[in-house]
C-alpha positions in Angstrom: 86.9 118.7 139.6 89.3 117.9 142.7 89.7 114.4 144.3 87.1 115.3 147.2 84.4 115.9 144.7 85.1 112.7 142.9 85.1 110.7 146.1 82.0 112.0 147.4 80.3 111.3 144.0 81.7 107.6 144.4 80.5 107.3 147.7 77.2 108.7 146.9 76.8 105.7 144.2 77.9 103.2 146.5 75.2 104.2 149.0 72.4 104.1 146.6 73.8 100.9 145.0 73.9 99.3 148.5 70.3 100.6 149.5 69.2 99.2 146.0 70.7 95.9 147.2 69.2 95.9 150.6 65.7 96.8 149.5 65.8 94.1 146.4 67.5 91.4 148.2 64.0 89.6 149.1 63.1 89.7 145.2 66.3 88.8 144.2 66.6 85.9 146.5 63.4 84.7 145.2 64.3 85.0 141.8 67.5 83.2 142.1 65.9 80.6 144.2 63.2 79.7 141.4 66.4 79.8 139.0 68.0 77.0 141.0 64.8 74.9 141.4 64.5 75.1 137.5 68.0 74.1 137.2 67.4 70.9 139.6 64.6 69.6 137.7 61.7 71.7 139.2 61.3 69.6 142.1 63.1 70.1 145.7 62.3 69.5 149.2 60.6 72.6 150.8 63.0 73.1 153.3 66.2 72.8 150.8 64.3 75.5 148.7 63.5 77.7 151.6 67.3 77.5 152.7 68.4 78.4 149.1 65.8 81.5 149.1 67.1 82.6 152.6 70.8 82.2 151.5 70.6 84.0 148.3 68.7 87.0 150.2 71.1 87.1 153.0 74.0 87.5 150.6 72.5 90.2 148.6 71.2 91.8 152.1 74.8 91.4 153.4 76.6 92.6 150.2 74.0 95.9 150.3 74.8 96.6 154.0 78.4 96.6 153.2 78.2 99.0 150.2 75.8 101.0 152.0 78.0 101.4 155.1 81.1 102.1 153.2 79.7 104.5 150.9 78.2 106.3 154.1 81.0 106.5 156.1 83.1 107.9 152.9 80.4 110.3 152.2 80.6 111.9 155.9 84.4 111.8 155.6 84.4 113.6 152.0 81.9 116.2 153.3 84.0 116.7 156.5 87.3 117.1 154.4 85.2 119.5 151.9 84.1 121.6 155.2 87.5 121.7 156.5 89.0 123.4 153.3 
């Protein structure tokens, strides 16, 4: 297996992981906000809870977008290099 094939496989995995993080960001944000709510005693202001949920969801959405974008760009680059050879 040469470097190009390994790079293609790694970029594919990054893209899949990024896509999973993008699609699951809402569910994960909700889960982490509920865990936070239990840690603070089970009661909190609704606005604070919604902010926590939004922040967690946005973090996973951003991370997933970065991984997906880098994976796709690397996949295209490695495919181009493979076609060049």
